[in-house]
C-alpha positions as CSV (number, residue, x, y, z in Angstrom):
1,M,-103.3,-51.7,-77.6
2,Y,-99.7,-51.0,-76.7
3,E,-97.2,-52.3,-74.2
4,Y,-94.5,-50.0,-72.7
5,S,-91.0,-50.2,-71.4
6,V,-88.1,-48.0,-70.4
7,M,-84.5,-48.0,-71.5
8,V,-81.9,-45.9,-69.6
9,K,-78.5,-44.9,-71.0
10,T,-75.8,-43.1,-69.0
11,A,-72.8,-40.9,-69.9
12,D,-70.2,-39.4,-67.7
13,L,-69.6,-35.6,-67.8
14,K,-66.1,-34.6,-66.9
15,P,-66.4,-32.4,-63.7
16,E,-63.4,-30.3,-64.6
17,A,-64.9,-29.5,-68.0
18,L,-68.3,-28.7,-66.4
19,A,-66.8,-26.1,-64.1
20,T,-65.3,-24.0,-66.9
21,A,-67.5,-24.8,-69.9
22,T,-69.5,-22.1,-71.7
23,K,-73.2,-22.7,-72.5
24,D,-72.2,-23.6,-76.1
25,E,-69.6,-26.1,-74.9
26,L,-72.1,-27.6,-72.4
27,S,-74.6,-28.0,-75.2
28,K,-72.1,-29.7,-77.5
29,G,-70.9,-32.0,-74.8
30,I,-74.4,-33.1,-73.7
31,G,-75.5,-33.3,-77.4
32,G,-72.5,-35.6,-78.1
33,A,-73.2,-37.8,-75.1
34,L,-76.9,-38.0,-75.9
35,G,-76.1,-38.8,-79.6
36,G,-73.9,-41.7,-78.5
37,A,-76.7,-43.0,-76.2
38,I,-79.3,-42.7,-79.0
39,S,-77.0,-44.6,-81.4
40,E,-76.6,-47.4,-78.8
41,L,-80.3,-47.4,-78.2
42,S,-81.1,-47.6,-81.9
43,E,-78.9,-50.7,-82.3
44,G,-80.3,-52.4,-79.2
45,M,-84.0,-51.7,-79.8
46,D,-84.2,-54.5,-82.4
47,T,-83.3,-57.1,-79.8
48,F,-84.5,-55.5,-76.5
49,Q,-87.2,-57.6,-75.1
50,G,-88.0,-59.1,-78.5
51,G,-87.8,-55.8,-80.5
52,G,-90.5,-53.8,-82.3
53,W,-90.1,-50.7,-80.0
54,E,-90.4,-47.1,-80.9
55,I,-89.3,-44.2,-78.7
56,I,-92.2,-42.0,-77.6
57,S,-90.6,-39.8,-75.0
58,H,-87.3,-39.1,-73.2
59,Q,-86.0,-37.4,-70.1
60,L,-82.6,-36.1,-69.2
61,T,-81.4,-36.1,-65.6
62,T,-78.0,-35.2,-64.2
63,F,-76.6,-36.4,-60.9
64,E,-73.2,-35.0,-60.0
65,H,-71.2,-35.6,-63.2
66,H,-73.4,-38.3,-64.7
67,L,-76.0,-37.8,-67.4
68,F,-79.0,-40.2,-67.4
69,A,-81.2,-40.4,-70.5
70,S,-84.3,-42.4,-70.0
71,F,-86.5,-43.4,-73.0
72,L,-90.1,-44.4,-72.8
73,L,-90.8,-47.1,-75.4
74,R,-93.9,-48.6,-76.8
75,R,-94.9,-51.4,-79.2
76,Q,-98.0,-53.0,-80.4
77,K,-99.2,-55.9,-78.3
């Protein structure tokens, strides 16, 4: 039996960079932002709601110049 939770991390994407960025530059920028979010998430998972979580899924969403990364977590009950 598992219990589930969600963690959300955000990053700002610079609007001026988005307007002129190539596909490769966008990939690197989003990858860097996501890498930072995952690093923060990894550090916080040991203490988040008592710890013991594993990431089983994620979703990326953009709104204007914000990147939202939501992570579905689970742990043994």
